[in-house]
Phi, psi and omega in degrees: 000138180262138172278118192292346183262348187249148171294137181231158178300139185306320182297320180290325180294313181299322181294319179293335177277358178082017179289312186187176174295160182297320175304309179293327179296325180295325169302321179291321176294317183292332179271008167085024184261004183239135177241143176236112181055046172090351184246136176288136175240131173242021183257122187287343177276358180299138178248145183225164179237169179291344176281346177283153176268107178252121180237144177238122174061031178084001181251132182288143183250161177215158179293139179283141177262344177234132179266130182246139179220114192231143176247127183238143170266092186290133173281167167291149177087020169232149184255157179256088179197159180270353177200153182214117178296338181273353174079020176281153183299145185244142178299332175299328180298338179291336180257000184299126180092351180268339185225122172291337180287155176279128180231169181206154180282149181261111183068193189219157163240133181287167194311318187266004180256135178256175169115200190295125175221132181267148176227151177198172169236018182254104182304326180289317173303314180298318180301315179295313188283342187250337186285136180306328182297339183281347176048048180273136179282141174232129184248132180231149167265126181243128178247130183240154180289326182260160172297136186267125178278117179300332177300322176297319174296320178303320175292320177303321187284329170293322183113130180229160177258125177232118180049041177085001180250141185265125178237149180204129174269150181279323178195167176213158174217120177285130173252000177166185187291336186244358183227141182218146167268128183241137179244124177249156172248302181285316179065069173291162182301126174054035181293321178295314183300313183290328176294314182292315178301326180298329181265009177085017177269143173261127183272120177272329185201143165227128185224115181284130185243346179207146168228116185054238179267005183261123183243151185276348185308128173096356177257121178284163176306127178089354181273155174228165174210160173281141179293142175287156181308315185292330176287321176301307184301325179304312186293316181292331172298320185297324175300310184298320182301328186258013178269000000 
């Protein structure tokens, strides 16, 4: 919670206004998209107060009074971004009109991956839920064209190198000859695809079904719901546990 009487760092103020997570807000500042009292600032240490005029992309910002925590079942063929020069559909558009507040996705799912995606306007929540140090489990269902060899999954659990990058799954459960549940903790970019492709598998489908205690069960494709109080509290407890 921001003290409205005390100066705060600009990136924290942007996060509290629902622009983006604090880490993403730093990128926006460095790219020159933020003005303070009419002047572009690229200094991350800049401090502002609520009396200052802070603008992002020409729009004046104000602190959000209602914190939102939303779970969406993202369909395939949607990108996780607030804009796209190629004109592809955005996951955020599926929430358009439902919330007057500015919200943004927590982490990402790639264009061809479906499933659970979180949205918020709370920068602290976004930091906890998305940062690798929080070690929050993310569970996926993976369907392949080829029969899955359990020995390959065991290798994935031990860890393998792909193009100089180390990848490792936390756990797995086979659901059939061509489908497996995969649990990741760190979740590097396109980690599942790179692992399976490195072992010669063609992936038909990746669908995220869980992030920490939040499950996608009951949400139809394209539908969303508010996170429950106990789910929100769980994420904040992970932050306190690691301090």
